[in-house]
C-alpha positions in Angstrom: 154.3 -139.0 -32.3 151.6 -139.0 -35.0 152.6 -138.1 -38.5 150.9 -135.0 -40.1 148.0 -135.6 -42.4 148.4 -133.4 -45.5 145.3 -132.5 -47.4 144.3 -130.6 -50.6 142.5 -127.3 -50.9 139.3 -129.1 -51.7 139.6 -131.4 -48.7 140.4 -128.3 -46.5 137.3 -126.5 -47.8 135.2 -129.5 -47.1 136.5 -129.7 -43.5 135.9 -126.0 -42.9 132.3 -126.5 -44.1 132.1 -129.2 -41.4 133.2 -126.8 -38.7 136.9 -127.1 -38.6 138.9 -123.9 -38.0 141.6 -122.6 -40.4 144.8 -121.3 -38.8 147.0 -119.3 -41.1 150.6 -119.4 -39.9 151.9 -116.8 -42.4 153.1 -113.4 -41.4 150.7 -110.6 -40.4 151.4 -108.9 -43.8 150.7 -112.1 -45.8 147.5 -112.7 -43.8 146.3 -109.1 -44.3 146.6 -109.4 -48.1 144.2 -112.4 -48.2 143.2 -115.6 -46.3 140.3 -118.1 -46.2 137.2 -116.6 -44.6 137.1 -117.2 -40.8 140.8 -117.9 -40.6 142.8 -117.1 -37.5 146.3 -115.6 -37.9 149.0 -117.2 -35.6 152.3 -116.8 -37.4 154.9 -119.5 -36.8 157.6 -117.0 -37.9 158.0 -113.2 -38.2 160.1 -111.2 -40.7 163.1 -109.7 -38.9 166.2 -107.8 -39.8 168.0 -111.1 -40.7 165.0 -112.7 -42.5 162.5 -115.1 -41.0 162.7 -115.7 -37.3 160.7 -118.3 -35.3 157.8 -116.8 -33.3 158.5 -117.7 -29.7 154.9 -117.2 -28.8 153.4 -119.6 -31.4 152.6 -122.6 -29.2 151.6 -120.5 -26.1 149.2 -118.5 -28.3 147.7 -121.7 -29.9 147.3 -123.3 -26.5 145.5 -120.3 -25.2 143.3 -119.8 -28.3 142.3 -123.4 -28.9 141.6 -126.5 -26.9 143.9 -129.5 -27.6 141.0 -131.3 -29.3 140.1 -128.4 -31.6 139.8 -129.5 -35.2 142.4 -127.4 -37.0 143.4 -127.0 -40.7 146.8 -125.3 -40.8 148.0 -123.4 -43.8 150.8 -121.1 -45.0 151.9 -119.8 -48.4 153.3 -123.0 -50.0 153.2 -125.8 -47.4 156.5 -125.5 -45.6 155.7 -123.4 -42.6 152.3 -125.1 -42.1 153.9 -128.6 -42.1 156.3 -127.3 -39.4 153.4 -125.8 -37.4 151.3 -128.9 -37.7 154.2 -131.0 -36.5 154.8 -128.8 -33.5 151.1 -128.7 -32.6 150.8 -132.5 -32.7 154.0 -132.8 -30.6 152.5 -130.3 -28.1 149.4 -132.6 -27.6 146.9 -131.2 -30.2 144.9 -134.2 -31.5 143.0 -133.0 -34.6 145.5 -131.0 -36.8 145.8 -131.3 -40.6 148.1 -129.4 -43.0 146.7 -127.9 -46.1 149.5 -129.1 -48.3 149.6 -126.4 -51.1 149.0 -123.5 -48.9 147.6 -120.1 -50.0 149.6 -119.8 -53.2 150.5 -123.3 -54.2 153.1 -126.1 -53.8 156.0 -125.6 -56.1 158.6 -127.8 -57.9 162.3 -127.3 -57.2 162.2 -125.1 -60.4 159.5 -122.8 -59.0 156.5 -124.0 -61.0 153.2 -124.4 -59.2 152.6 -128.1 -59.1 149.5 -128.0 -56.9 147.5 -124.7 -56.8 146.8 -123.2 -53.4 143.6 -121.7 -51.9 144.0 -118.3 -53.8 144.4 -120.1 -57.2 141.4 -122.4 -57.0 138.4 -120.0 -56.8 137.8 -120.4 -53.1 136.4 -117.5 -51.2 138.8 -114.9 -49.9 138.8 -112.5 -47.0 141.3 -109.6 -46.4 142.4 -107.5 -43.5 142.7 -108.1 -39.8 139.4 -109.4 -38.6 138.6 -108.6 -34.9 139.3 -111.5 -32.6 141.2 -113.5 -35.3 144.1 -111.2 -36.0 147.6 -112.0 -34.6 147.3 -108.9 -32.4 144.0 -110.1 -30.9 145.1 -113.8 -30.5 148.4 -112.7 -28.9 146.6 -110.4 -26.5 144.1 -113.0 -25.5 147.0 -115.4 -24.7 148.4 -112.9 -22.2 
């Protein structure tokens, strides 16, 4: 299996300008509060009574929403969930997936300091809410 290519916010922004699609794998609530313009929300996990639980519909929804050769930039809050999502997508046969390493907020040191600012900290454009056709509810519904 191919290893995941991890890119910076600036590299992600450049790829989006070239027509790549941003897939935000954070929760619906996190996505609603802010995300890159044009992003799709396909959470890899949901918050449940016991904490974060894997979204069993993640791969099915991604396969229904995007062709296997879609050029996808995957991001989350700080890089952990998006790395997992990118790994799963490549294992499922997606061929052009990269992980935005610092995520929305930023990659952090073991002591909690931001060591690489994320999308929201670098002056990139921001969109809020649940855009029609790109919200988790719409993506899930279109996946059947």
